[in-house]
C-alpha positions in Angstrom: 5.7 3.1 -10.9 7.2 1.4 -7.8 5.6 -1.6 -6.1 4.3 -0.7 -2.7 3.6 -4.3 -1.6 0.9 -6.9 -1.3 -2.6 -6.3 0.1 -3.0 -8.4 3.3 -6.2 -7.1 4.8 -9.3 -5.1 3.9 -11.0 -3.4 6.8 -14.7 -2.5 7.1 -13.6 1.2 7.4 -12.3 1.3 3.8 -8.7 0.9 4.7 -6.3 -1.7 3.4 -3.2 -3.0 5.0 -0.3 -3.6 2.6 2.8 -5.7 3.5 5.8 -3.9 2.1 8.0 -7.0 2.2 11.6 -7.2 3.4 14.0 -4.4 2.3 17.4 -5.9 1.6 19.6 -2.7 2.0 21.9 -3.0 5.0 22.2 0.8 5.2 18.9 2.0 6.7 19.5 5.6 5.5 19.2 4.4 1.9 15.8 2.8 2.3 13.2 4.9 0.5 9.6 4.6 1.9 6.7 6.4 0.2 5.5 9.6 1.7 2.3 9.9 3.6 -0.5 10.8 1.1 1.3 9.1 -1.8 -1.2 8.0 -4.4 -1.7 4.2 -4.6 -2.6 2.3 -7.8 -3.8 -1.2 -8.5 -2.3 -3.5 -11.2 -4.4 -1.9 -13.9 -3.0 1.5 -12.8 -6.4 2.7 -11.5 -6.1 5.1 -8.5 -7.4 3.3 -5.4 -6.3 5.6 -2.6 -3.5 7.2 -0.6 -1.0 6.0 1.9 -2.5 6.9 5.3 0.2 5.5 7.7 3.4 3.5 7.8 3.7 0.8 10.5 6.4 -1.5 11.7 10.2 -1.5 11.2 11.8 0.3 8.3 13.2 -2.9 7.0 9.8 -4.7 6.9 7.1 -2.0 6.8 3.3 -2.2 6.5 1.2 0.5 5.0 -2.3 1.6 5.8 -4.0 2.9 2.6 -7.2 4.9 2.8 -9.5 3.8 -0.1 -10.9 6.5 -2.4 -14.7 7.1 -2.2 -15.2 6.3 -5.9 -14.0 2.7 -5.4 -17.0 0.3 -5.0 -16.9 -2.2 -2.0 -17.3 -5.1 -4.5 -14.0 -4.1 -6.1 -12.1 -4.1 -2.8 -12.4 -7.9 -2.5 -10.5 -8.2 -5.8 -7.5 -6.4 -4.3 -6.8 -9.1 -1.7 -3.4 -10.7 -2.2 -2.6 -8.5 -5.2 0.2 -6.0 -5.6 -0.4 -2.3 -5.4 1.9 0.5 -6.6 2.9 4.1 -5.9 4.3 6.9 -8.2 
């Protein structure tokens, strides 16, 4: 598993915004970003959704994650400020 980033915002439309953090590689060709539709997991390795969009510069990306329908709204609040992961 690879860390995707930290959950920054949870929208009312069942999306979360994840801050990918600064990438330290000087060669931008070597930076590996997850593919659109990559599966996203929480810290307990429960599937929570898929990468919907990638925003911002390659060296400091943000990710929009579409939350799966089986995740309850109450559980979304627990994701705030936590790390999420991709395979």
